[in-house]
C-alpha positions as CSV (number, residue, x, y, z in Angstrom):
1,X,23.7,-51.5,-7.9
2,X,26.5,-49.0,-7.9
3,X,26.5,-48.9,-11.7
4,X,22.7,-48.2,-11.8
5,X,23.1,-45.4,-9.3
6,X,25.9,-43.9,-11.3
7,X,23.9,-43.9,-14.5
8,X,20.8,-42.5,-12.8
9,X,22.9,-39.7,-11.4
10,X,24.3,-39.0,-14.8
11,X,20.8,-38.9,-16.3
12,X,19.6,-36.5,-13.6
13,X,22.6,-34.3,-14.2
14,X,22.0,-34.2,-17.9
15,X,18.3,-33.4,-17.5
16,X,19.1,-30.6,-15.0
17,X,21.7,-29.2,-17.3
18,X,19.2,-29.3,-20.1
19,X,16.7,-27.3,-18.1
20,X,19.3,-24.7,-17.1
21,X,20.4,-24.2,-20.7
22,X,16.8,-23.6,-21.8
23,X,16.1,-21.1,-19.0
24,X,19.4,-19.3,-19.9
25,X,18.1,-18.8,-23.5
26,X,15.3,-16.5,-22.3
27,X,14.9,-13.4,-24.5
28,X,13.4,-10.3,-23.0
29,X,10.7,-8.7,-25.2
30,X,10.2,-5.7,-23.0
31,X,11.1,-4.6,-19.5
32,X,10.0,-1.6,-17.4
33,X,11.3,-0.6,-13.9
34,X,9.3,2.7,-13.8
35,X,12.4,4.6,-12.8
36,X,11.8,7.3,-15.3
37,X,8.5,8.4,-14.0
38,X,5.2,8.9,-15.9
39,X,6.8,10.8,-18.8
40,X,8.9,7.8,-19.8
41,X,5.7,5.7,-20.1
42,X,4.0,8.2,-22.2
43,X,7.0,8.6,-24.5
44,X,7.9,5.0,-24.8
45,X,8.8,3.9,-28.4
46,X,8.4,0.1,-27.7
47,X,5.4,-0.1,-25.4
48,X,2.2,2.0,-25.3
49,X,0.9,2.4,-21.8
50,X,-2.7,3.4,-21.0
51,X,-5.4,2.9,-18.4
52,X,-9.2,3.0,-18.4
53,X,-9.3,6.1,-16.2
54,X,-7.8,8.3,-18.9
55,X,-6.3,10.6,-16.3
56,X,-2.6,9.8,-16.6
57,X,-0.5,7.5,-14.5
58,X,0.7,7.4,-10.9
59,X,4.4,6.3,-11.2
60,X,6.5,6.7,-8.1
61,X,9.9,6.0,-6.6
62,X,11.0,4.5,-3.3
63,X,10.8,7.8,-1.4
64,X,7.2,8.2,-2.3
65,X,6.2,4.5,-1.6
66,X,5.2,5.1,2.0
67,X,2.3,7.5,1.3
68,X,0.9,4.7,-0.9
69,X,1.2,2.2,1.9
70,X,4.0,0.2,0.2
71,X,7.5,-0.7,1.2
72,X,10.3,1.4,-0.4
73,X,12.5,-1.7,-0.8
74,X,12.0,-5.1,-2.5
75,X,13.8,-8.4,-3.2
76,X,14.8,-7.3,-6.7
77,X,16.5,-10.7,-7.6
78,X,13.9,-12.9,-5.8
79,X,16.7,-14.3,-3.6
80,X,16.2,-14.1,0.1
81,X,19.9,-14.5,0.8
82,X,20.7,-11.1,-0.8
83,X,19.8,-7.7,0.7
84,X,16.7,-5.9,-0.4
85,X,17.2,-2.6,-2.3
86,X,15.2,0.5,-2.9
87,X,12.6,0.1,-5.7
88,X,13.6,2.2,-8.7
89,X,10.0,2.9,-9.3
90,X,6.5,1.4,-9.3
91,X,3.0,2.1,-10.7
92,X,-0.3,2.3,-8.9
93,X,-2.9,0.7,-11.1
94,X,-5.9,2.5,-9.5
95,X,-4.7,6.1,-10.2
96,X,-7.9,8.0,-9.3
97,X,-10.7,5.4,-9.0
98,X,-11.3,1.8,-8.1
99,X,-10.7,-1.2,-10.4
100,X,-8.8,0.5,-13.1
101,X,-7.3,-1.6,-16.0
102,X,-3.7,-0.7,-16.8
103,X,-2.4,-2.0,-20.2
104,X,1.0,-2.3,-21.8
105,X,0.6,-2.8,-25.5
106,X,3.5,-3.8,-27.9
107,X,4.1,-5.5,-31.2
108,X,5.7,-9.0,-31.3
109,X,8.6,-8.4,-33.7
110,X,9.8,-12.0,-34.1
111,X,8.2,-15.5,-34.3
112,X,7.8,-17.7,-31.3
113,X,8.5,-21.3,-32.0
114,X,6.6,-24.4,-30.8
115,X,9.3,-25.2,-28.3
116,X,9.1,-21.8,-26.6
117,X,6.7,-20.2,-24.1
118,X,6.0,-16.8,-22.8
119,X,7.0,-15.7,-19.3
120,X,5.6,-12.6,-17.6
121,X,7.3,-11.6,-14.3
122,X,6.7,-8.6,-12.0
123,X,6.7,-7.6,-8.4
124,X,3.2,-7.0,-7.1
125,X,1.8,-5.5,-3.9
126,X,-1.5,-4.5,-2.4
127,X,-2.2,-1.0,-1.1
128,X,-4.5,-1.8,1.8
129,X,-6.7,-4.3,-0.1
130,X,-6.8,-5.4,-3.8
131,X,-9.8,-7.7,-4.1
132,X,-10.3,-8.8,-7.7
133,X,-6.8,-7.8,-8.8
134,X,-5.6,-9.8,-11.8
135,X,-3.3,-9.8,-14.8
136,X,-3.7,-11.2,-18.3
137,X,-1.7,-11.4,-21.6
138,X,-4.0,-10.9,-24.5
139,X,-3.4,-11.1,-28.3
140,X,-5.3,-8.1,-29.6
141,X,-4.6,-9.0,-33.3
142,X,-6.1,-12.5,-33.0
143,X,-8.6,-11.4,-30.3
144,X,-7.7,-14.3,-28.0
145,X,-6.1,-14.6,-24.5
146,X,-2.7,-16.2,-24.3
147,X,-2.6,-16.6,-20.5
148,X,-6.2,-16.5,-19.3
149,X,-7.1,-14.2,-16.5
150,X,-4.5,-14.8,-13.7
151,X,-4.9,-13.9,-10.1
152,X,-2.0,-11.6,-9.1
153,X,0.0,-12.8,-6.0
154,X,0.0,-9.7,-3.7
155,X,1.1,-9.0,-0.2
156,X,-0.3,-5.9,1.7
157,X,2.4,-3.2,1.9
158,X,5.2,-5.6,0.7
159,X,6.4,-6.6,-2.7
160,X,5.9,-10.2,-3.9
161,X,7.5,-11.8,-7.0
162,X,5.0,-12.9,-9.6
163,X,5.9,-15.3,-12.4
164,X,3.5,-16.7,-15.0
165,X,4.4,-19.0,-17.9
166,X,1.9,-19.4,-20.7
167,X,1.5,-21.0,-24.2
168,X,2.3,-18.7,-27.1
169,X,1.2,-20.8,-30.1
170,X,-1.6,-18.3,-30.7
171,X,0.9,-15.5,-31.4
172,X,2.8,-14.7,-34.6
173,X,5.3,-12.1,-35.6
174,X,3.7,-8.8,-36.1
175,X,0.8,-9.5,-33.6
176,X,-0.2,-6.8,-31.2
177,X,0.0,-8.1,-27.6
178,X,-1.2,-6.5,-24.4
179,X,-0.5,-7.1,-20.8
180,X,-3.6,-6.1,-18.7
181,X,-3.5,-5.5,-14.9
182,X,-6.8,-5.0,-13.2
183,X,-6.3,-3.0,-10.0
184,X,-9.1,-4.5,-7.9
185,X,-10.1,-2.6,-4.8
186,X,-12.8,0.0,-4.4
187,X,-11.0,3.4,-4.8
188,X,-7.7,5.1,-5.7
189,X,-6.6,4.6,-2.1
190,X,-6.4,0.8,-2.5
191,X,-5.6,-1.8,-5.2
192,X,-2.7,-3.4,-7.0
193,X,0.8,-1.9,-7.2
194,X,3.3,-3.1,-9.9
195,X,7.1,-2.9,-10.1
196,X,9.8,-4.3,-12.3
197,X,7.9,-5.8,-15.3
198,X,9.6,-8.3,-17.6
199,X,8.0,-10.0,-20.6
200,X,10.2,-12.8,-22.1
201,X,10.2,-15.7,-24.4
202,X,11.8,-18.8,-22.9
203,X,12.9,-22.1,-24.5
204,X,11.3,-25.2,-22.9
205,X,12.8,-28.7,-22.9
206,X,11.2,-31.3,-25.1
207,X,9.6,-33.9,-22.7
208,X,10.0,-36.7,-25.2
209,X,13.7,-36.1,-25.8
210,X,14.4,-35.8,-22.1
211,X,12.5,-39.0,-21.3
212,X,14.2,-41.0,-24.1
213,X,17.6,-39.8,-22.8
214,X,16.8,-40.8,-19.2
215,X,15.4,-44.2,-20.2
216,X,18.4,-44.9,-22.4
217,X,20.8,-44.2,-19.6
218,X,18.8,-46.2,-17.2
219,X,18.6,-49.2,-19.6
220,X,22.4,-49.0,-20.2
221,X,23.0,-49.0,-16.5
222,X,20.7,-52.1,-15.9
223,X,22.4,-54.0,-18.7
224,X,25.8,-53.3,-17.2
225,X,24.5,-54.4,-13.8
226,X,23.2,-57.7,-15.2
227,X,26.6,-58.4,-16.7
């Protein structure tokens, strides 16, 4: 029995290492912390920002978070054991009316392989209420959704980490992709707030390979035990 336990432990360690290696291979496609204010969004060379109000953006820093009903600090590394820090910046989706759609449009400059997936992360919050708030990754070139419409995870007046993984087989190099946030709410005084956006491509482990490895080690351990 000791031999079996040893082999199972080895299998688990190898599978865990495999997952860690794949996560470590994440490649950031674009990132925005909103620290440069509205002008940096307008002048961005990698991402085109726009919204359906057509009246500019409401980008703010930690010192102006309070008037928007949001905390000026957040758990930037999604680790409760580390101290919260001041947000470098955030964006209010409903800049001057309710239920605005905010978009970040960019070109995918490299191919995404079959063993990779997309990963969108951001910190979200709700100013008062944000009923109907959502986010979606859409392939404009192929006119198809990559993620489906996702319900943003929002906490009133606080920042909550959002992480969405999705299949990217319907995306090719040169395609125009768009992240769409719907503010929800009923006016410019409520709705979805967004901070620290990251869009990445992440390697995922092959289930068949991992299963074969685990079964092989298990079989080897049972054989040794019978001897």
